[in-house]
C-alpha positions as CSV (number, residue, x, y, z in Angstrom):
1,X,-5.6,-59.4,0.2
2,X,-2.8,-57.7,-2.2
3,X,-3.0,-58.0,-5.8
4,X,-1.4,-60.9,-7.3
5,X,-0.1,-58.2,-10.5
6,X,2.0,-55.9,-8.9
7,X,1.4,-52.4,-9.7
8,X,3.5,-51.0,-12.7
9,X,6.1,-48.1,-11.3
10,X,5.2,-44.4,-12.7
11,X,6.6,-43.1,-16.1
12,X,9.4,-40.9,-14.9
13,X,7.4,-38.3,-17.5
14,X,4.1,-38.6,-14.6
15,X,6.3,-38.6,-11.9
16,X,8.2,-34.8,-13.0
17,X,5.0,-33.4,-14.1
18,X,5.4,-29.9,-15.1
19,X,7.9,-29.1,-13.1
20,X,10.4,-28.2,-16.0
21,X,7.6,-25.7,-16.9
22,X,8.3,-24.6,-13.3
23,X,11.8,-24.4,-13.1
24,X,12.2,-20.9,-15.3
25,X,10.2,-19.3,-12.6
26,X,12.3,-21.0,-9.7
27,X,15.6,-19.4,-10.8
28,X,14.4,-16.1,-12.0
29,X,12.4,-15.6,-8.3
30,X,16.1,-17.1,-6.6
31,X,18.4,-14.6,-8.4
32,X,15.9,-11.4,-8.6
33,X,14.3,-11.7,-5.2
34,X,15.6,-13.5,-2.6
35,X,19.0,-13.2,-4.0
36,X,18.7,-9.6,-4.6
37,X,17.7,-9.2,-0.7
38,X,20.9,-10.8,0.5
39,X,23.0,-8.6,-2.1
40,X,21.1,-5.7,-0.2
41,X,21.6,-7.2,2.6
42,X,25.1,-7.2,2.2
43,X,25.8,-3.8,1.1
44,X,24.1,-2.5,4.3
45,X,27.2,-4.1,6.1
46,X,29.6,-2.8,4.6
47,X,31.3,0.8,4.4
48,X,30.0,1.7,0.5
49,X,29.2,5.2,1.6
50,X,30.8,6.8,-1.4
51,X,32.1,6.5,-4.6
52,X,35.2,6.6,-3.6
53,X,35.6,4.3,-1.2
54,X,38.6,1.9,-2.8
55,X,38.6,-1.1,0.4
56,X,34.9,-2.7,1.2
57,X,34.9,-3.5,4.5
58,X,32.3,-5.1,6.9
59,X,31.0,-2.9,9.9
60,X,28.2,-4.5,11.3
61,X,25.2,-2.8,11.8
62,X,26.5,0.5,12.3
63,X,24.5,1.9,9.4
64,X,21.5,0.5,11.2
65,X,22.5,2.5,14.3
66,X,23.6,6.0,12.8
67,X,19.8,5.4,11.3
68,X,18.9,5.7,14.4
69,X,20.3,9.2,15.2
70,X,20.0,10.4,11.8
71,X,17.5,13.3,11.8
72,X,16.2,13.1,8.3
73,X,15.5,9.1,8.9
74,X,13.8,10.3,12.0
75,X,11.7,12.8,9.9
76,X,11.1,10.6,6.9
77,X,9.7,7.6,9.4
78,X,7.4,10.5,10.9
79,X,5.8,11.4,7.8
80,X,5.3,7.9,6.7
81,X,3.7,7.3,10.0
82,X,1.9,10.4,9.1
83,X,0.2,9.2,5.7
84,X,-0.3,5.5,6.1
85,X,-2.7,6.2,9.2
86,X,-4.3,9.2,7.0
87,X,-4.4,7.0,3.9
88,X,-5.7,3.7,5.3
89,X,-8.4,5.5,7.5
90,X,-9.4,7.4,4.5
91,X,-9.5,5.1,1.8
92,X,-11.2,2.5,4.4
93,X,-14.2,5.3,5.5
94,X,-14.7,6.5,1.7
95,X,-14.2,2.8,0.3
96,X,-16.5,1.4,2.6
97,X,-19.1,4.3,1.9
98,X,-19.6,4.2,-1.6
99,X,-19.9,0.0,-1.2
100,X,-22.9,0.6,1.1
101,X,-24.2,2.7,-1.3
102,X,-24.0,0.3,-4.5
103,X,-24.4,-3.2,-2.1
104,X,-28.3,-2.9,-2.6
105,X,-28.1,-3.0,-5.9
106,X,-29.1,0.8,-7.2
107,X,-30.2,1.5,-11.0
108,X,-27.1,2.8,-12.9
109,X,-24.6,0.6,-10.4
110,X,-22.5,-0.6,-13.0
111,X,-21.7,3.2,-14.3
112,X,-20.9,4.3,-10.4
113,X,-18.8,1.0,-10.3
114,X,-16.6,2.3,-12.8
115,X,-16.8,5.6,-12.0
116,X,-15.6,5.3,-8.3
117,X,-12.6,2.8,-10.2
118,X,-11.9,4.9,-13.2
119,X,-9.0,7.0,-10.4
120,X,-7.4,3.5,-10.2
121,X,-6.5,3.5,-14.1
122,X,-4.6,6.6,-13.4
123,X,-0.7,5.8,-12.7
124,X,0.4,8.1,-9.2
125,X,3.0,9.6,-11.0
126,X,0.2,11.2,-13.2
127,X,-1.8,11.8,-10.5
128,X,0.9,13.6,-8.4
129,X,1.8,15.8,-11.3
130,X,-1.8,17.0,-11.8
131,X,-2.3,17.3,-7.8
132,X,1.2,19.4,-7.8
133,X,-1.1,22.2,-9.2
134,X,-4.6,21.3,-7.8
135,X,-2.5,21.0,-4.5
136,X,-1.1,24.7,-5.0
137,X,0.1,26.7,-1.3
138,X,0.3,30.1,-3.5
139,X,-2.4,32.0,-1.7
140,X,-3.8,35.4,-2.3
141,X,-4.2,37.0,-5.7
142,X,-1.6,34.8,-6.8
143,X,-3.3,31.1,-5.8
144,X,-3.9,27.9,-8.4
145,X,-6.0,24.9,-8.0
146,X,-8.0,24.6,-5.5
147,X,-7.0,27.7,-3.5
148,X,-7.8,29.7,-6.5
149,X,-11.7,28.2,-6.8
150,X,-11.9,28.7,-3.0
151,X,-11.1,32.4,-3.7
152,X,-13.3,32.3,-6.7
153,X,-16.7,31.2,-4.8
154,X,-16.0,33.6,-2.0
155,X,-14.1,31.1,0.7
156,X,-10.4,32.2,0.7
157,X,-10.1,32.1,4.1
158,X,-10.2,28.3,3.6
159,X,-7.1,28.6,1.6
160,X,-4.2,26.5,2.6
161,X,-0.1,26.3,2.0
162,X,-1.1,22.4,1.4
163,X,2.1,20.1,0.8
164,X,4.0,23.1,1.9
165,X,3.1,23.2,5.5
166,X,5.6,21.5,8.2
167,X,2.7,20.4,10.0
168,X,-0.3,19.4,6.8
169,X,2.1,17.8,4.3
170,X,1.8,14.3,4.6
171,X,-2.3,14.9,5.4
172,X,-2.4,16.6,1.9
173,X,-0.8,14.6,0.1
174,X,-2.6,11.3,1.3
175,X,-5.6,13.4,-0.3
176,X,-5.1,12.1,-4.1
177,X,-3.6,9.0,-3.0
178,X,-7.7,8.4,-1.0
179,X,-8.8,9.3,-4.2
180,X,-7.3,7.0,-6.1
181,X,-7.9,3.8,-4.3
182,X,-10.9,4.5,-2.8
183,X,-12.6,3.0,-5.5
184,X,-10.7,-0.3,-5.4
185,X,-11.6,-0.5,-1.8
186,X,-15.0,0.0,-2.9
187,X,-14.8,-2.9,-5.4
188,X,-13.4,-5.4,-2.4
189,X,-15.9,-4.5,0.2
190,X,-18.7,-4.9,-2.6
191,X,-17.6,-8.4,-3.1
192,X,-17.7,-9.1,0.5
193,X,-21.1,-7.4,0.8
194,X,-22.6,-10.0,-2.3
195,X,-20.4,-12.7,-0.9
196,X,-22.7,-13.3,2.1
197,X,-26.1,-14.9,1.2
198,X,-29.2,-13.2,1.2
199,X,-30.8,-16.1,3.4
200,X,-29.0,-14.7,6.5
201,X,-30.5,-11.3,5.8
202,X,-33.7,-12.8,5.9
203,X,-33.9,-14.5,8.6
204,X,-32.1,-12.0,10.4
205,X,-35.1,-9.6,9.5
206,X,-38.0,-12.8,10.7
207,X,-36.6,-12.4,13.8
208,X,-37.1,-8.6,14.1
209,X,-33.7,-7.3,13.8
210,X,-33.5,-3.4,12.3
211,X,-31.2,-2.8,9.1
212,X,-28.9,-1.4,11.4
213,X,-28.5,-4.5,13.2
214,X,-28.3,-6.9,10.0
215,X,-24.9,-4.6,9.2
216,X,-23.8,-4.3,13.1
217,X,-24.5,-8.1,14.0
218,X,-24.6,-9.7,10.5
219,X,-22.6,-8.3,7.7
220,X,-20.1,-6.2,9.2
221,X,-19.1,-9.9,11.3
222,X,-18.7,-11.6,7.9
223,X,-16.6,-8.5,6.5
224,X,-13.3,-9.2,8.7
225,X,-11.4,-11.4,6.1
226,X,-11.7,-8.7,3.4
227,X,-11.1,-5.9,6.1
228,X,-8.1,-7.5,6.8
229,X,-7.4,-7.7,3.2
230,X,-7.7,-4.4,2.5
231,X,-5.9,-3.2,5.8
232,X,-2.5,-4.8,4.5
233,X,-3.3,-3.8,0.6
234,X,-3.1,-0.1,1.8
235,X,-0.4,-0.6,4.6
236,X,1.8,-2.3,2.0
237,X,1.2,0.8,-0.5
238,X,1.7,3.1,2.0
239,X,5.2,2.7,3.2
240,X,6.4,2.2,-0.2
241,X,4.9,5.2,-1.9
242,X,7.4,7.2,-3.9
243,X,6.4,8.3,-7.1
244,X,2.6,10.1,-6.0
245,X,5.2,12.5,-3.1
246,X,8.1,12.8,-6.5
247,X,5.4,14.0,-8.9
248,X,4.0,16.7,-6.2
249,X,7.0,18.1,-4.3
250,X,10.0,16.4,-5.6
251,X,11.9,15.3,-3.1
252,X,11.7,17.8,-0.8
253,X,12.6,17.6,2.9
254,X,9.0,18.5,3.9
255,X,7.3,15.8,2.5
256,X,10.3,13.1,2.8
257,X,9.5,9.2,3.2
258,X,11.7,6.4,3.7
259,X,11.3,5.8,0.2
260,X,12.0,8.7,-1.1
261,X,15.1,9.1,1.5
262,X,16.3,5.6,0.3
263,X,16.4,6.7,-3.3
264,X,18.0,10.3,-2.8
265,X,20.7,8.2,0.2
266,X,21.3,5.7,-3.1
267,X,21.0,7.8,-6.5
268,X,21.6,11.1,-5.3
269,X,24.2,11.0,-2.7
270,X,25.6,7.3,-3.9
271,X,25.4,6.2,-0.4
272,X,24.5,2.8,-1.3
273,X,25.6,1.4,2.2
274,X,22.8,3.8,3.8
275,X,20.2,3.2,0.5
276,X,20.4,-0.3,1.2
277,X,20.2,-0.3,4.9
278,X,17.1,2.0,4.5
279,X,15.5,-0.7,2.0
280,X,16.0,-3.6,4.6
281,X,14.2,-1.6,7.3
282,X,11.4,-1.2,4.9
283,X,11.2,-4.4,4.2
284,X,11.2,-5.6,7.7
285,X,8.2,-3.2,8.5
286,X,6.1,-4.9,5.3
287,X,7.0,-8.3,6.7
288,X,5.7,-7.5,10.0
289,X,2.6,-6.3,8.7
290,X,2.1,-9.0,5.9
291,X,3.6,-12.1,7.7
292,X,0.8,-12.3,10.4
293,X,-2.1,-11.9,8.3
294,X,-0.3,-14.7,5.6
295,X,-0.3,-17.1,8.7
296,X,-4.0,-16.0,9.4
297,X,-5.4,-16.9,6.4
298,X,-3.4,-20.3,6.3
299,X,-4.9,-21.1,9.5
300,X,-8.1,-19.9,7.9
301,X,-7.7,-21.9,4.9
302,X,-6.8,-25.1,7.3
303,X,-10.2,-24.9,9.3
304,X,-12.0,-24.6,6.3
């Protein structure tokens, strides 16, 4: 039965709600994010390869195809892959170990949490400057940093060229990166452990499961979303690494990555077309990594 009294239309203010407060943010994002992405794409399709170009013409995807035969680009991409693999594995393993040590609530947990998280308060550029000395590549009597320490304790045979080595440069640079983010990874895993009900542990113990079986069959499977989150965050950070590398070794060829090469091409060589093409390649790499994760999260939320 329909109501005899027709419902009054909602006032305009109620229908609009908080939309006016969102307009500045929407406009800012439209210009500074999507607008600049389109500008970058447009520039990467031109012949703007130096400041002396008077007539800008569109050359299609020539700048992208040229990157495939660019030795420096290939070298930078290889360095990025090396750094990413070591960085993600190192941060995952060290962060998980620290979380396992703290997840049962040991005495002084607050101190250890702060101690592990403290490196996150240091900027990458400041840390790079410090590790530029710690990873001093000089060996023998003129050694400095870690090499000097090894010499003083009688372990001079372990001295290493660190970031000056063509083969091990990126592995050495991954060390300070792992040191900085390991505490953050620990906090994420620790939150994941604390989010699992103690009833599940008790039920597993009643069924006769050992501690290792509890972790392997009960706890670790429930950490899958946390694990995926950590991998996405670390992968995103590694692909854009710039300040750490510049702080340690400047823009040297040995430790060059895509972000460093993009800066060098754009601001040092004024090759705006190549620089923006490299930037778009980085954007696509990040999107390939992040978008499947966002799709997984959305499906998981809908299921819940």
